[in-house]
C-alpha positions in Angstrom: -18.9 26.8 -17.4 -20.0 23.2 -18.0 -17.1 22.6 -20.4 -14.6 23.8 -17.8 -15.8 21.3 -15.3 -16.1 18.5 -17.8 -12.4 18.9 -18.7 -11.1 18.9 -15.2 -13.3 15.9 -14.3 -12.0 14.1 -17.4 -8.5 14.4 -15.8 -9.7 13.2 -12.5 -11.5 10.2 -14.0 -8.3 8.7 -15.3 -5.7 9.7 -12.8 -7.0 8.1 -9.7 -5.3 4.7 -9.8 -3.8 4.7 -6.4 -0.3 3.5 -7.4 2.9 4.4 -5.7 6.1 4.3 -7.7 8.1 1.2 -7.1 8.6 -1.0 -4.0 6.2 1.0 -2.0 3.6 -1.4 -3.3 0.3 0.3 -3.8 -1.8 -1.8 -6.2 -3.9 -0.5 -9.1 -7.5 -0.4 -8.0 -9.1 2.1 -10.3 -10.3 4.8 -7.9 -12.4 6.8 -10.3 -13.0 10.2 -8.8 -15.7 12.7 -9.9 -16.6 10.5 -12.8 -18.7 13.1 -14.6 -20.1 16.5 -13.8 -23.7 16.4 -12.6 -24.8 18.9 -15.3 -24.0 16.1 -17.8 -26.0 13.4 -16.0 -28.8 15.9 -15.6 -29.2 16.0 -19.4 -29.9 12.3 -19.7 -31.1 11.4 -16.2 -28.8 8.4 -16.4 -26.4 6.7 -18.8 -23.1 4.9 -18.9 -19.4 5.8 -19.1 -16.5 3.5 -20.1 -13.0 4.3 -19.1 -9.7 2.8 -20.2 -6.3 4.0 -19.0 -2.7 2.7 -19.0 0.1 3.5 -16.7 3.9 2.7 -16.8 6.9 3.4 -14.7 10.4 2.2 -14.0 11.6 2.3 -10.4 15.3 2.0 -9.6 16.3 4.8 -7.2 16.6 3.4 -3.6 15.6 5.6 -0.7 15.9 4.9 3.1 13.9 7.7 4.6 14.4 10.7 2.3 18.1 9.8 1.6 18.9 8.2 -1.7 21.4 5.4 -1.7 23.2 6.4 -4.9 25.9 3.8 -4.3 23.5 1.0 -5.3 23.5 2.2 -8.9 27.2 2.7 -8.9 27.7 -0.9 -7.6 25.0 -2.2 -9.9 23.0 -3.9 -7.2 19.9 -1.8 -7.4 16.5 -3.4 -7.9 14.8 -2.4 -11.1 11.0 -2.7 -11.4 9.0 -2.2 -14.6 5.3 -1.9 -13.9 2.4 -1.5 -16.3 -1.3 -1.5 -15.8 -4.5 -1.3 -17.8 -7.6 -0.2 -16.0 -11.0 -0.9 -17.4 -14.0 0.6 -15.7 -17.7 0.9 -16.3 -19.9 3.5 -14.6 -23.7 3.6 -14.4 -25.3 7.0 -13.7 -28.7 6.6 -12.2 -29.5 10.3 -12.1 -27.7 13.6 -11.6 -26.4 12.6 -8.1 -25.9 8.9 -7.8 -23.7 6.5 -9.7 -21.9 3.1 -9.3 -18.6 2.1 -10.8 -16.9 -1.3 -11.4 -13.2 -1.4 -12.1 -11.0 -4.3 -13.4 -7.2 -3.7 -13.5 -4.9 -5.9 -15.6 -1.2 -5.8 -14.5 2.1 -6.7 -16.1 5.3 -6.4 -14.0 8.9 -7.4 -14.0 11.6 -7.2 -11.3 15.3 -7.4 -11.9 17.7 -7.9 -8.9 20.8 -9.5 -7.6 20.1 -10.3 -4.0 17.2 -12.6 -4.7 19.3 -14.7 -7.0 22.4 -15.5 -5.0 23.9 -12.0 -5.1 26.2 -12.6 -8.1 24.0 -12.7 -11.2 21.1 -10.5 -12.1 17.9 -12.2 -13.1 14.3 -11.1 -13.6 10.9 -12.3 -12.3 7.6 -11.5 -13.8 3.9 -11.3 -13.0 0.8 -10.9 -15.2 -2.9 -11.0 -14.7 -6.0 -9.5 -13.2 -5.5 -7.3 -10.1 -7.9 -6.5 -7.3 -11.3 -5.5 -8.6 -13.3 -2.7 -7.0 -16.9 -1.6 -6.8 -17.9 1.9 -5.6 -21.0 4.0 -5.2 -20.8 7.9 -5.6 -23.1 10.7 -4.6 -22.9 14.5 -5.1 -23.7 16.1 -1.8 -25.1 19.4 -3.1 -28.0 19.7 -5.6 -26.4 20.1 -9.0 -29.4 22.1 -10.2 -28.5 25.1 -8.0 -24.7 24.5 -7.3 -23.1 25.0 -10.7 -19.8 26.7 -9.5 -18.8 24.0 -7.0 -19.8 20.7 -5.5 -18.6 17.8 -3.3 -18.7 14.2 -4.1 -18.3 11.3 -1.7 -17.8 7.6 -2.5 -17.8 4.3 -0.7 -16.5 1.1 -2.1 -15.3 -2.4 -1.6 -12.0 -3.9 -3.0 -12.2 -7.6 -3.6 -9.1 -9.9 -3.4 -9.3 -11.1 -7.0 -5.6 -10.5 -7.8 -3.2 -13.4 -7.2 -1.3 -12.5 -4.0 0.9 -15.6 -4.1 2.2 -15.3 -7.7 5.3 -17.4 -8.3 8.3 -17.2 -10.6 11.8 -18.7 -10.6 14.5 -17.5 -8.2 18.0 -18.5 -9.5 21.0 -19.8 -7.7 19.1 -20.5 -4.5 18.3 -24.2 -4.6 20.5 -27.2 -3.9 23.7 -26.7 -5.9 22.6 -23.2 -7.0 19.6 -24.4 -9.0 16.6 -22.3 -9.7 13.5 -22.7 -7.5 9.9 -21.6 -7.9 9.0 -19.1 -5.2 6.7 -16.2 -4.6 7.7 -12.9 -6.3 8.3 -9.8 -4.3 5.4 -7.9 -2.7 6.0 -5.0 -5.1 5.0 -7.0 -8.2 2.3 -9.2 -6.6 -1.0 -8.8 -8.5 -3.1 -8.3 -5.3 -2.7 -7.9 -1.6 -5.0 -10.7 -0.4 -7.4 -8.5 1.6 -11.0 -7.4 1.3 -10.8 -3.7 1.7 -13.1 -0.7 2.0 -12.5 2.6 0.2 -13.6 6.1 1.0 -13.4 9.0 -1.3 -14.0 12.8 -1.1 -13.8 14.9 -4.3 -14.5 18.6 -4.7 -14.2 21.4 -7.3 -14.9 25.1 -7.4 -14.8 27.4 -10.4 -13.1 30.7 -9.7 -13.4 31.8 -13.4 -15.1 30.4 -16.4 -11.6 29.1 -17.6 -10.1 28.3 -14.2 -11.2 25.5 -11.7 -9.8 24.4 -8.4 -10.0 20.6 -7.7 -9.2 18.3 -4.8 -9.4 14.6 -4.2 -8.8 12.2 -1.4 -8.8 8.4 -1.4 -8.2 5.9 1.4 -8.2 2.1 1.3 -8.8 0.4 4.6 -7.5 -3.2 4.7 -8.5 -4.8 8.1 -6.5 -8.0 7.3 -3.1 -8.0 8.9 -1.2 -10.5 6.7 -2.1 -12.8 3.8 0.0 -15.8 4.6 2.3 -15.4 1.5 5.9 -16.1 2.2 8.5 -13.4 1.4 11.7 -15.6 1.8 13.4 -12.6 3.5 14.2 -14.9 6.4 16.4 -16.8 4.0 18.4 -13.7 3.2 19.2 -12.8 6.8 18.3 -14.1 10.3 17.6 -10.5 11.2 14.6 -10.6 8.8 12.6 -13.4 10.4 9.8 -11.0 11.5 9.4 -10.1 7.8 8.8 -13.7 6.6 5.1 -13.1 5.7 3.5 -10.3 3.6 1.4 -7.6 5.3 -1.9 -6.3 3.9 -1.4 -2.6 4.2 -3.8 0.4 3.9 -3.2 2.8 1.1 -3.9 6.5 0.6 -3.8 9.2 -2.1 -4.6 12.9 -2.3 -4.5 15.5 -5.2 -5.1 19.2 -5.5 -4.5 21.7 -8.2 -5.8 24.1 -10.9 -7.3 23.3 -14.3 -7.3 25.9 -17.2 -9.6 25.5 -20.2 -8.7 27.3 -23.4 -11.7 29.2 -24.6 -10.4 29.7 -28.1 -9.1 26.1 -28.5 -12.3 24.1 -28.2 -11.8 20.9 -26.2 -8.3 21.5 -24.9 -7.5 21.8 -21.2 -4.3 21.9 -19.0 -3.9 21.2 -15.3 -1.2 21.4 -12.8 -1.2 20.2 -9.2 0.4 18.2 -6.4 -0.1 14.5 -5.7 0.6 12.5 -2.6 0.4 8.8 -2.4 1.7 6.2 0.0 1.4 3.3 2.5 1.1 4.2 6.2 3.2 2.6 8.9 0.1 1.9 11.0 -3.3 0.8 9.5 -6.5 2.3 10.7 -8.0 -1.1 11.6 -6.4 -4.5 12.2 -2.7 -5.3 12.7 0.2 -3.6 11.0 3.0 -6.1 11.4 4.7 -8.5 9.0 6.5 -7.3 5.9 5.6 -4.0 4.2 7.5 -1.1 2.8 5.7 2.0 4.1 6.4 5.4 2.6 5.1 8.1 0.5 5.7 10.1 -2.7 5.0 13.8 -3.4 4.7 14.6 -7.1 4.1 17.5 -9.4 1.4 16.4 -11.8 0.9 18.2 -15.2 -1.9 17.0 -17.4 -3.3 17.7 -20.8 -6.8 16.7 -21.9 -8.8 16.9 -25.1 -12.6 16.5 -25.3 -14.6 16.0 -28.5 -18.3 15.2 -28.3 -18.7 12.2 -26.0 -15.0 11.3 -26.0 -12.3 12.5 -23.6 -8.6 11.9 -24.0 -5.8 12.6 -21.5 -2.0 12.3 -20.9 -0.3 13.0 -17.6 3.3 12.6 -16.3 3.6 13.0 -12.5 7.2 13.9 -11.5 8.4 12.8 -8.1 9.8 15.7 -6.0 10.0 13.9 -2.6 10.3 10.2 -1.8 10.4 8.8 1.7 10.7 5.2 2.7 9.5 5.4 6.4 10.5 3.1 9.2 8.1 0.1 9.4 7.0 -1.7 12.5 9.3 -4.6 11.8 12.2 -2.1 11.3 11.4 -0.8 14.8 11.4 -4.3 16.2 14.7 -5.0 14.5 16.1 -1.8 15.9 15.3 -3.0 19.4 16.7 -6.5 18.8 20.0 -5.3 17.3 20.4 -2.2 19.5 20.8 0.2 16.6 18.6 2.1 14.2 17.3 -0.1 11.4 15.4 1.2 8.4 14.8 -0.6 5.1 14.9 0.9 1.7 12.6 0.9 -1.3 13.0 1.6 -5.0 11.2 4.6 -6.5 10.8 6.0 -10.0 11.4 9.5 -11.2 8.1 9.8 -13.0 5.0 7.9 -14.2 3.4 7.9 -17.6 -0.4 7.9 -17.7 -2.7 8.0 -20.8 -6.3 7.0 -21.6 -9.7 7.9 -22.8 -13.4 7.7 -21.8 -16.6 7.5 -23.7 -20.2 8.3 -22.6 -23.1 6.5 -24.0 
C-alpha cells in the first residue's frame, strides 16, 4: 500500500510547475504537491528531500479563442517560442504532517518572430536566469497514523519577485534607419512577473486497490499587483494597442486528476494517466486585471511513468494538449468597444510538453 502511494506522489512532486504552453505566460514556480507520503515521514519523524526537474516545449500554433489560425504557419509569420526550465527545490519534513519547501527555477527561453522586427525579417530574442522563487508550508489534514487509504494536504506559500521582469534583448529593424534597438522581450519569455504572490494548494489521494490510486491536485497563485511597469512596445505596433503598453501581473491556476497504477511484479515501476488544466484568468481574484496579458487555458492528457529505487525516484511525463483557448482579455473588450467590433488577440501554444526529473530523500 505504501509503495502505491509513494509512486503516485513521486509523479506529483515533479509535475507541479504551473506552466502553460507558450504565450499564455505562466511562469515556472515549482509548485510541489504532496511531496511525500506521511507514512514515509513517520518513519524518520523528519528528514529532507531534494527535487530536480526539467521541462521543455515549443509553442507555434496560434489560437484566438478555440480556433487555430493555421494561415500563420502557411504564411510563415507565426511566433515560435522555445522554453526550458530547471526547477531545484528542497523540502524539510518536520514530522509526519508538516513540511516546508523552497523552490528556485532557472529559465532559458527564446522567441522568434517577424512582427517584432519590422515585419520582413525573422529574428530571435532570448532570456536566461533565475525565475520567481517560492516558499510554501504543507500540512496533512488527516492523521496519517489512522488514514492510510486516503488523505488531504493543504499548502500556503509566497512567491517572491526574484525573476527579472524587465529583461531586454535586441529588436531588429525598429530603430532609426532600421537599426536594432535594445528593448524588453515579450511577456511570454520574461523571467518573472514582478509581483509578490500568494499560493494556495489542495492535494488528495485515495487508494481503491493496492495497485490503483486516485489523485487530485489544485493550485492557485494570487497576484494582487495589477501591472509591473514594464513596457510591451505594443503601442508602437498599432495605435489600437495603446491600452496594452504595460505588462499585467496576472493570477495563475492549475488542476490535475487521474489514476496511478503500480505494477506489483515489476518492483518500483508505476504508470499514471490523467487530465491537466492550466491557465491565466481574465479577472484576478484581487487587484486590477487591466494592462497587457494573454489569458487562456489548456486542457491536456497527461501520461507519466515513474521508477523508484530505495530513496531515489525518477519520472518522465509528456502532457499532450487536447484543447487550447485564448480567451478575450479586458483590453480586448476595451478595444472592441472603441473599434465597434469584436476584438480578440491570439496566443501561441505547443502540442506537448516534455518533463523529466528525479528526487532523493535523505
